[in-house]
VOMILO-418342 format. One record per residue (C-alpha): residue in one letter; x, z, y. Coordinates in steps of 0.001 Angstrom, whole numbers, padded with zeros to 6 digits, always signed. Each point is the difference from the previous one (the first is absolute). Example, Ala and Ser with C-alpha at 12.3 -4.5 7.8 and 13.67 -1.06 7.14 Angstrom:
# residues 2
A+012300+007800-004500/S+001370-000660+003440/
***
This chain:
# residues 161
M+008952+004699-015620/S+001078+002787+002324/V+003461+001473+000431/E+000974+002417-002756/V+002497+002831-000350/H+001854+001004-003185/G-001167+003124-001829/S+003377+001702+000384/A-000464-000056+003787/V-003489+001487-000357/K+001566+002769-002115/S+002128+000826+003062/V-003123+000494+002077/I-001306+002502-002555/E+003271+001885-000562/G+000850+000067+003698/C-003200+001920+000675/G+001267+003149-001720/V-002759+002635+000100/F-002457-002663+001189/Q+000271-002090-003181/K-003549+000869-001022/R-001255-001301+003355/V+001950-003268-000218/K-001167-000586-003578/A-003613+000471+001136/L+000514-002477+002850/L+001598-002514-002367/A-002878+000480-002480/E-002454-000869+002796/K+001868-003319+000228/G-000203-000570-003773/I+003520+001227-000825/V-000779+002669-002591/E+002737-000234-002637/L+003232-001173+001589/E+002004-002462-002084/L+003584-000312+001260/E+000322-003699-000892/A-003429-000979+001374/W-000743-001435+003447/Y-002446+001542+002477/S-001664-001063+003244/L+002349+000648+002918/D-003014+000345+002305/H-001333+002858-002150/V+003365+001765-000048/I+000432-000356+003786/T-003523+001380+000531/V+000848+003024-002158/I+003254+000575+001923/T-001846-000279+003328/D-002692+002439-001178/L+002668+002463-001138/S+001780-000204+003332/A-003250+000680+001861/S-001047+002923-002195/V+003325+001641-000912/G+002418-001179+002682/S+002669-002631+000473/N+002837+002159-001396/L-001467-000656-003431/L+000788-003693+000545/L+003670+000875+000378/E-000051+001537-003484/I-001767-003037-001457/G+002777-002188+001421/K+002680+002196-001552/Y-001664-000320-003410/I-000061-003787+000300/T+003800+000132-000273/K-000372+001801-003346/N-002759-002021-001681/S-000164-003589+001213/V+001733-003040-001483/F+003357-000795+001658/P+002728-002626-000404/P+002796+001309-002264/E+002654-000600+002676/M-001660+002557+002302/D+002704+002646-000449/S+000703+001258+003532/F-001973+000841+003126/E+001309-003107+001772/K-001047-002249-002904/A-003379+001779-000238/V-000727-000788+003643/A+001218-003596-000369/L-001988-000563-003217/L-003158+001900+000912/D-001926-003195+000722/V+001015-001392-003420/A-001236+003222-001617/Y-003213-000207+002050/Q-000614-003537-001321/M+000596+001258-003560/N-002701+002660+000425/H-002654-002187+001676/R-001595-003339-000857/N-002729-002513+000919/G+000107-000929+003643/N+001529+001078+003278/Y+000813+003688-000137/G+002659+000163+002682/E+003731+000550-000019/Y+002831+002343+000838/K+002583-001475+002356/C+003574+001214+000583/I+001854-001041+003118/Q+003681+000942+000053/E+000604+000992+003635/D+003630+000934-000556/I+002214+001125-002872/K-001603+003482-000089/T-003528-000696+001327/I-003022-001606-001680/R-003383-000589+001615/F-002576+000326-002768/I-003405-001565+000727/C-002926+000693-002330/N-002641-002746+000188/V-001949+001450-002921/P-003448+001610-000352/Y+001458+003410-000851/P+000036+002502+002883/A+003293+000707+001781/M+000207+003516-001473/V+000039-001466-003536/N+002826-002353+001006/L+001936+002844+001634/G-000410+001926-003275/I+001375-002976-001938/L+003084-000168+002238/R+000562+003765-000199/G-000564-000091-003760/F+002694-002634-000450/A+002371+001887+002315/R-000451+003085-002190/K+000179-001924-003283/F+003334-001587+000948/Q+001288+003061+001908/S+000388-002008+003186/L+000821+001644+003318/A-001804-002790+001880/T-002313+000983+002838/I-003431-001562+000280/E-001516-000175+003470/E-003673-000739+000536/V-000328-002811+002558/N-003664-000888-000440/M-002424+001875-002253/N-002914-002426+000457/G-001010-002096-002993/G+002766-000041-002609/G+002547+001271+002487/E+003422-000971+001282/F+003162+002033-000491/I+003665+000013+001006/I+002320+000933-002859/R+003494+001172+000912/L+002431-000080-002902/
***
């Protein structure tokens, strides 16, 4: 069985597309995802293909919006009540929203009391992960700065609290 992603995360892909929702729904339908069920599980490969196609046809800024919507729709641990906890628990949340196999991880390295290196070894593009971090900063009204260190793959960021 292949890696799967929770329906609530797929909802974020749709809602994050704004005026391009019709396009994303058509791309998902091509992959067999016609009627989205929030509690169902879907092929991560199909969802990543749709995200990649959207980035190529619409632009990578759309991925930023998708990431921001992930902070609104996905399943999260109840103790995630601040930006600092969101960053620290993001890998736990990622595991809650994915299943069946190796689907990567988010890694936090505390460099000093105010600095976190955030490494995204996940199949989602770096712009999605940047959107997730910015979405949590906004959600918890954090004044943290997020610096892009490496935008290849899932990306790497420096977070200054």
